[in-house]
C-alpha positions as CSV (number, residue, x, y, z in Angstrom):
1,M,-14.2,-5.7,73.9
2,L,-16.4,-2.6,74.0
3,A,-13.4,-0.4,75.1
4,D,-11.3,-1.7,72.3
5,R,-14.0,-0.9,69.8
6,R,-14.5,2.6,71.2
7,R,-10.7,3.2,71.1
8,F,-10.6,2.0,67.5
9,L,-13.5,4.4,66.5
10,V,-11.8,7.3,68.2
11,L,-8.6,6.6,66.3
12,V,-10.3,6.3,63.0
13,S,-12.4,9.5,63.5
14,S,-9.2,11.3,64.5
15,A,-7.4,10.3,61.3
16,S,-9.0,13.2,59.3
17,L,-7.8,15.6,62.0
18,V,-4.2,14.4,61.5
19,A,-4.6,14.8,57.7
20,L,-6.1,18.3,58.3
21,T,-3.0,19.5,60.1
22,G,-0.8,18.2,57.3
23,C,2.6,19.8,57.7
24,S,1.3,22.3,60.2
25,R,0.7,21.0,63.7
26,S,-1.5,23.9,64.5
27,G,-4.1,23.2,61.7
28,H,-3.2,26.6,60.1
29,C,-2.2,27.2,56.5
30,P,1.6,27.3,56.2
31,I,1.3,30.1,53.6
32,C,-1.2,32.7,55.0
33,K,-1.6,31.3,58.5
34,S,-5.4,31.1,58.2
35,G,-7.3,28.1,59.7
36,L,-7.6,25.2,57.4
37,S,-10.7,23.4,56.1
38,T,-11.0,20.3,54.0
39,I,-11.8,19.7,50.4
40,G,-14.9,17.7,51.4
41,R,-16.2,20.7,53.4
42,A,-15.6,23.1,50.5
43,W,-18.2,21.5,48.2
44,Y,-20.4,24.6,48.4
45,W,-17.7,27.1,47.3
46,I,-18.7,28.9,44.1
47,D,-16.2,29.4,41.3
48,K,-14.1,26.4,42.5
49,E,-12.0,26.4,39.3
50,Q,-11.0,30.0,40.0
51,K,-9.8,29.0,43.5
52,N,-7.6,26.0,42.7
53,L,-7.4,24.0,39.4
54,D,-5.3,21.3,41.1
55,V,-8.3,20.4,43.1
56,W,-11.2,21.4,40.8
57,N,-10.3,21.4,37.1
58,G,-13.5,20.1,35.4
59,S,-11.6,17.3,33.7
60,Y,-13.5,14.2,32.9
61,H,-10.5,12.2,34.2
62,G,-11.1,13.6,37.7
63,V,-8.5,15.2,39.9
64,Q,-5.8,12.9,41.2
65,G,-4.0,13.2,44.5
66,F,-6.7,14.7,46.8
67,E,-9.2,13.2,49.1
68,D,-12.3,14.7,50.9
69,Y,-10.1,15.0,54.0
70,S,-7.3,16.8,52.2
71,P,-6.6,20.2,53.8
72,I,-7.4,23.4,51.9
73,C,-7.1,27.0,52.9
74,P,-10.3,29.0,52.6
75,R,-8.2,32.3,52.3
76,C,-5.4,31.6,49.8
77,F,-6.8,28.3,48.4
78,V,-3.6,26.3,48.7
79,A,-4.3,22.6,49.2
80,L,-2.3,19.7,50.6
81,R,-1.9,17.0,47.9
82,A,-2.3,13.6,49.7
83,T,0.0,11.7,47.3
84,D,3.2,13.6,48.2
85,N,2.3,16.2,51.0
86,A,3.0,19.2,48.8
87,W,1.0,22.4,49.2
88,V,-0.2,23.3,45.7
89,R,-2.4,25.8,43.9
90,S,-2.9,26.4,40.2
91,V,-5.2,29.0,38.5
92,E,-5.6,31.1,35.4
93,N,-5.0,34.4,37.1
94,P,-1.3,35.0,37.8
95,D,-2.1,37.9,40.1
96,S,-4.3,35.8,42.5
97,F,-1.5,34.0,44.5
98,F,-1.1,35.0,48.1
99,V,2.7,34.7,47.7
100,P,3.2,36.4,44.3
101,L,4.7,34.4,41.5
102,D,8.2,35.0,40.4
103,D,8.3,37.7,37.7
104,A,10.0,35.3,35.3
105,I,6.9,33.1,35.4
106,R,4.4,36.0,35.4
107,N,6.0,37.6,32.4
108,V,6.4,34.6,30.1
109,P,5.8,35.7,26.5
110,L,2.7,33.9,25.5
111,P,1.6,32.9,21.9
112,A,-1.2,34.9,20.3
113,K,-4.6,34.3,21.8
114,T,-5.8,32.7,18.6
115,D,-3.0,30.0,19.0
116,I,-3.8,29.2,22.6
117,R,-6.0,26.1,23.2
118,Y,-8.1,25.8,26.3
119,R,-6.5,27.9,29.1
120,I,-3.2,29.3,30.4
121,V,-2.5,27.9,33.9
122,Y,-0.1,29.3,36.5
123,A,1.0,27.0,39.3
124,Q,2.8,27.2,42.6
125,E,4.0,24.1,44.6
126,F,5.7,24.0,48.0
127,P,6.9,20.4,48.6
128,H,8.5,20.8,52.0
129,L,6.6,23.3,54.1
130,P,7.1,24.2,56.8
131,M,10.6,22.7,56.9
132,D,11.9,24.9,54.0
133,G,10.7,27.4,51.5
134,S,11.7,25.6,48.3
135,C,9.1,26.2,45.6
136,T,8.3,25.3,42.0
137,E,6.4,27.7,39.9
138,S,5.2,27.2,36.4
139,V,3.0,28.3,33.6
140,F,1.6,25.8,31.1
141,F,-0.8,25.6,28.2
142,W,-1.7,23.9,24.9
143,C,-1.1,25.9,21.7
144,V,-0.3,25.9,18.1
145,L,3.4,26.4,18.5
146,K,4.8,28.4,15.6
147,T,8.6,28.4,15.0
148,E,9.1,32.1,16.0
149,V,7.1,31.6,19.3
150,E,9.2,28.5,20.1
151,T,12.4,30.4,19.5
152,K,11.2,33.2,21.6
153,L,10.2,30.9,24.5
154,Q,13.6,29.1,24.3
155,A,15.5,32.4,24.5
156,Y,13.3,33.5,27.4
157,A,13.8,30.3,29.3
158,I,17.6,30.5,28.9
159,E,17.7,34.2,29.9
160,H,15.6,33.6,33.1
161,G,17.0,30.2,34.1
162,L,13.7,28.4,33.4
163,S,13.1,24.9,32.3
164,L,11.1,24.6,29.1
165,K,9.2,21.5,28.3
166,L,7.5,20.9,25.0
167,D,5.3,17.9,24.2
168,K,4.8,17.8,20.5
169,R,2.3,15.0,19.8
170,N,2.9,13.0,16.6
171,G,0.3,14.1,14.0
172,A,-1.3,16.7,16.3
173,S,-1.1,20.4,15.6
174,D,-1.2,21.3,19.2
175,T,1.8,21.4,21.6
176,W,1.9,21.2,25.4
177,V,4.2,24.0,26.7
178,Q,5.4,24.3,30.2
179,L,8.0,26.8,31.7
180,I,9.2,26.0,35.2
181,A,11.1,28.0,37.8
182,Y,12.8,26.1,40.6
183,L,13.1,28.5,43.5
184,P,15.2,27.0,46.4
185,N,14.2,29.5,49.0
186,K,10.9,31.3,48.2
187,S,9.9,33.9,50.7
188,L,6.4,33.5,52.0
189,E,6.1,37.3,52.4
190,R,3.2,38.8,50.6
191,T,4.8,41.5,48.6
192,R,1.9,42.4,46.3
193,E,-1.8,42.9,47.1
194,G,-3.9,40.4,45.3
């Protein structure tokens, strides 16, 4: 009976190690190859929102899809989302990604600063690492969407093969805008210093 209890406790305590390795059996980040930590161990990090808004966004709703044992890289700040095992990172600074964003996302023509509500967020998601390098990159924001800006965004999306999503709430003056690039084979090479 004592041996069964001991084996059970060893298995339960090892569960977080299995989660830590995530998609990488070595316990290393599939993007930058650094050793992984966990979100629960990163509580002391300063400027968390500048590291990964997927994990720390300051929303009163709380962040969905992550647990204390979810792996996060202390170098490139990509985190493994527990709900779908995708490696994700989103931040306001488009130049801060270890693997640079596609130019089509980095150079999206934005509305005037006076029309932007809250913040502009850039995101990178790798749903199948290390099996393949498919990636989704996006930029999203709330804004007062004027007709000329909407026309410009639609033309830009068509020209660059991006998906444009607009959420115009009934009766609200603000619109949720998201431009998405689906990249079937994103290189994990770091081609820019950031």
